[in-house]
N, C-alpha and C positions, 0 to 999 in steps of 0.2 A: 195431329194424331199420327201414331206409327203402329205398324204391325211388328210385334216382338218375336224373337226366336223362341221356339218352344223346346225345352229340354226333353230329351227322349231317353227312355229306359235303354240301357242300364246306367245312365249318367248317375254317379254317386251323389250328386247334389240333390237329387229327388228324395233322398232319405233324410235330408236335413229338417230339423224342427224349426218352425218359424216363430219369430218374436212378435209380441203385441205391437200394434200401431199406437203411437203416443201423440203424434202431431197430425192434426187434420187441417191441412193447408192447401194452397193452390198446386203445389208439387204433387201431393197425394191425389188430388182430383185429376190432374193431368195424367198420372200413371193409371188411374182407374179408366180413363177414356182409352188409353192405349191397350189396356188389358181387355176391355170390351171389344175394341176393333179386332184384336187378335182372335178372340173367341169367335166372332162372327165370320171371319175369313175361313176358319177351319170347317171341314165337312161335318155338318150335323151337330156342331158343338152347341151344347146348352149350358155349359159352365166352364169356368177356368179359374184356377187359383194362382195367386202371385208366385208361389214357388216354382210353378211350371215354366215361368219365364225368367227364373233366376233371381227373384226378389223375395227374400225370406222374411216376409211380414204376413200377418194373419188377415189376408184379404181374399175374398172370393166374389165372383160374379156368377149369377145363375139367372137364366131366362128360358123357361120352358113354354113360353106363350106360342111358339111356332108349332107346337104339338096340338092337334085338334082335340077338343072335348076333354082337356085336362084341366082340373082345377089348379089355379096358380095365382101368384101375386104379381105377375109381370116381371119386369127387369128388377133384379135384386142385387144390390151391392151390400155385402155382409162383411163388416170389419170387426175383428176380434169376436167371431161368433162362438157361441157355446150352446150345446143342446141341454136344455133344462128339464125336458121330459120326453119320454119315448114310449111307444106302445105298439104291440103287434110285430110280426115279422113276415117278410115275404122274400122270395128269391126272384131275381130278375137279371136279364142280360145287360151288361154295361160295356161301354167302350171308353177310351181315354185318348186324348190328343198326345199324351206322353207315352202311350203304348199303342202306336198307330196300327200295328200289324195284327192285333188280337182283340177279342172280346171275351168276356167270361161271365159266368153265373155267380152272383154275389148275394148273400143274405143281408138285408137291411131292415131297419125299423119301418113299419108302415105309416106311422104317425109320429110327428115330432113337434116340439116347441123350441124355437131358437130365439136366443137373446143375442143381439149384436148392435153395432152402430152403423150408420150410413156414412157416406164420404164427407159429411159435414160434422160428424161426431154425434148426431142425434140418435138417441136410444130407440131400438126397434125390438118388438116382441111379436113373433109370427108363429101361427099354427100352420103346419104343412102336412100334406098327406100324399101318399103313394109316389107318383113319378117325381113330383117336385121335391118331396122329402128325400127320395133316393138321390137325386141330383145334388142336393145340398150336402148330404152325408158324404157322397163321393168327393166333392170338392173340399170339404172340411178335412177329410183324411189326408189330403195333400199337405195341409198345414202341419201335420204331425209326421210327415215323411212316409206315409202309407199309400201304396198303390193298389189298384184293384187286384193285382197279382197276389198281394198278401191276404186278400179277403175271399179268394175263391172258395166255393162250397167244397170242391175237391179238385184234384189234378185233372180229372176228366172234364171239368167244367171250363176249360180254356180252349178257345176256338180261333183258328187262323182266319183272318178276314179273307174274303174272296178276291178282292182287287186292291192291291197295295196302292195303286195310283189314285184310286178314288178316296182313300182314307188318310193318306199321309198328309201332314201339315204342309200347306203351300209355302214355298220359299219366300223369304223377305224380299219385297220389291227393292230395286236399286234406286 
């Protein structure tokens, strides 16, 4: 496993639209392991999308189980995810490993149903709510080249983080 370099705004590659995954093989599963390790090294990261590390395929990992009292499905690998249903709306503060110096208030659906595949190609259909739904929507946006900066409620809803050292992605080990 390896910790991958995270693309940081304003890198133009972050605007790229990702292609569907077609091959579910050992190479894909190896990449998923690297993506997860990279997510877990980052400060407070609960999700990471393949485009954030320069691989433009529709792959996201989300795991909000570290947040107490949050309803969740545990570690999720969502490949070729699609939201098939959504309901409600709520505004919440979001951060992003690709925008390490800022957080912002973003409106998201409160409840969603996602159809996807896991790293073995098996079909998944999951109902998510609140924080987990927010995290999945955030990561799915990366697949279409959308950052939290594009979804801010208003310009006044962008906030500089207090400590850049505490939030910047850690450098790749030698």
